[in-house]
One Martini backbone bead per residue (centre of mass of N, CA, C, O) as a GRO file, in nm:
protein
  105
    1MET     BB    1  13.464   8.052  10.704
    2THR     BB    2  13.444   8.398  10.803
    3THR     BB    3  13.412   8.635  11.062
    4TYR     BB    4  13.339   8.974  11.018
    5ILE     BB    5  13.422   9.307  11.111
    6ILE     BB    6  13.263   9.593  10.969
    7THR     BB    7  13.351   9.928  10.884
    8ILE     BB    8  13.133  10.214  10.802
    9PRO     BB    9  13.157  10.523  10.685
   10GLY     BB   10  12.977  10.846  10.717
   11THR     BB   11  12.720  11.092  10.596
   12PHE     BB   12  12.467  11.301  10.706
   13ARG     BB   13  12.356  11.570  10.531
   14SER     BB   14  12.049  11.598  10.694
   15GLY     BB   15  12.053  11.410  10.909
   16LEU     BB   16  11.913  11.243  11.221
   17ASP     BB   17  11.649  11.107  11.348
   18ASP     BB   18  11.512  10.889  11.570
   19ASP     BB   19  11.335  10.731  11.370
   20ALA     BB   20  11.553  10.679  11.153
   21ARG     BB   21  11.750  10.537  11.338
   22ALA     BB   22  11.566  10.300  11.421
   23ASP     BB   23  11.514  10.198  11.136
   24LEU     BB   24  11.807  10.140  11.057
   25ALA     BB   25  11.875   9.946  11.289
   26ARG     BB   26  11.660   9.736  11.213
   27ARG     BB   27  11.780   9.677  10.923
   28LEU     BB   28  12.074   9.585  11.059
   29ARG     BB   29  12.037   9.365  11.288
   30SER     BB   30  12.132   9.092  11.139
   31ALA     BB   31  12.447   9.235  11.155
   32ASP     BB   32  12.515   9.231  11.446
   33PRO     BB   33  12.816   9.216  11.633
   34HIS     BB   34  12.699   9.097  11.912
   35ARG     BB   35  12.703   8.790  11.800
   36THR     BB   36  12.995   8.813  11.869
   37ALA     BB   37  13.263   8.793  12.066
   38LEU     BB   38  13.389   9.064  11.987
   39GLY     BB   39  13.135   9.240  12.013
   40ARG     BB   40  13.094   9.184  12.315
   41GLU     BB   41  13.372   9.262  12.428
   42GLU     BB   42  13.374   9.559  12.272
   43ASP     BB   43  13.093   9.687  12.242
   44LEU     BB   44  12.967   9.705  11.954
   45ASP     BB   45  12.816   9.925  11.761
   46LEU     BB   46  12.611   9.941  11.493
   47LEU     BB   47  12.547  10.262  11.553
   48THR     BB   48  12.732  10.569  11.505
   49VAL     BB   49  12.657  10.910  11.596
   50ASN     BB   50  12.760  11.224  11.542
   51ASP     BB   51  12.727  11.569  11.577
   52ASP     BB   52  12.830  11.598  11.253
   53ASN     BB   53  12.687  11.337  11.098
   54THR     BB   54  12.872  11.125  11.146
   55PHE     BB   55  12.945  10.768  11.083
   56SER     BB   56  12.911  10.420  11.207
   57ILE     BB   57  12.911  10.095  11.072
   58ARG     BB   58  12.865   9.768  11.223
   59LEU     BB   59  12.937   9.444  11.076
   60GLU     BB   60  12.841   9.116  11.026
   61VAL     BB   61  13.045   8.889  10.820
   62THR     BB   62  13.030   8.610  10.605
   63ALA     BB   63  13.339   8.489  10.454
   64GLY     BB   64  13.617   8.386  10.257
   65ASP     BB   65  13.701   8.700  10.243
   66ARG     BB   66  13.772   9.027  10.277
   67ALA     BB   67  13.654   9.150  10.016
   68THR     BB   68  13.377   9.018  10.042
   69ALA     BB   69  13.303   9.136  10.316
   70GLU     BB   70  13.317   9.435  10.235
   71ARG     BB   71  13.109   9.422  10.008
   72LYS     BB   72  12.868   9.311  10.173
   73ALA     BB   73  12.856   9.540  10.382
   74LYS     BB   74  12.806   9.774  10.184
   75GLN     BB   75  12.544   9.658  10.068
   76THR     BB   76  12.387   9.645  10.334
   77ALA     BB   77  12.404   9.944  10.406
   78ALA     BB   78  12.287  10.067  10.145
   79SER     BB   79  12.017   9.920  10.159
   80ALA     BB   80  11.921  10.023  10.436
   81LEU     BB   81  11.927  10.323  10.362
   82ARG     BB   82  11.726  10.311  10.131
   83GLU     BB   83  11.489  10.179  10.299
   84ALA     BB   84  11.505  10.445  10.498
   85GLY     BB   85  11.523  10.698  10.265
   86PHE     BB   86  11.820  10.706  10.150
   87GLY     BB   87  12.025  10.842   9.937
   88ASP     BB   88  12.334  10.837   9.805
   89ASP     BB   89  12.364  11.160   9.832
   90ASP     BB   90  12.276  11.175  10.146
   91VAL     BB   91  12.487  10.906  10.205
   92PRO     BB   92  12.799  10.889  10.215
   93LEU     BB   93  13.046  10.643  10.175
   94GLY     BB   94  13.316  10.495  10.290
   95PRO     BB   95  13.566  10.307  10.361
   96THR     BB   96  13.632  10.003  10.447
   97THR     BB   97  13.684   9.808  10.761
   98VAL     BB   98  13.858   9.584  10.942
   99THR     BB   99  13.794   9.529  11.285
  100GLY     BB  100  13.743   9.206  11.274
  101ILE     BB  101  13.804   8.855  11.368
  102ASP     BB  102  13.582   8.559  11.402
  103ASN     BB  103  13.707   8.260  11.501
  104PRO     BB  104  13.611   7.960  11.549
  105SER     BB  105  13.720   7.693  11.785
   0.00000   0.00000   0.00000
């Protein structure tokens, strides 16, 4: 198994207030990339929100291959967004990207 850092872009169509941001970050915390060497080195933020309401979520995922890691990350992000009260139409997600691979030595 390999640990991947996956980045998922998206857009908050109706914006994001501080309470909703904190709630979403709490729901994603178990997959925070800061738990990996790469995440600590690169100081990767779990959630980055831009002024235009676009965002990036970066998640740590352990999987046997890249495709599985990307699928698991997108499922984790979508689930956290739903649990935080955002519908699929409120927050469209873009294609996932492997930001890094953290192989333990």
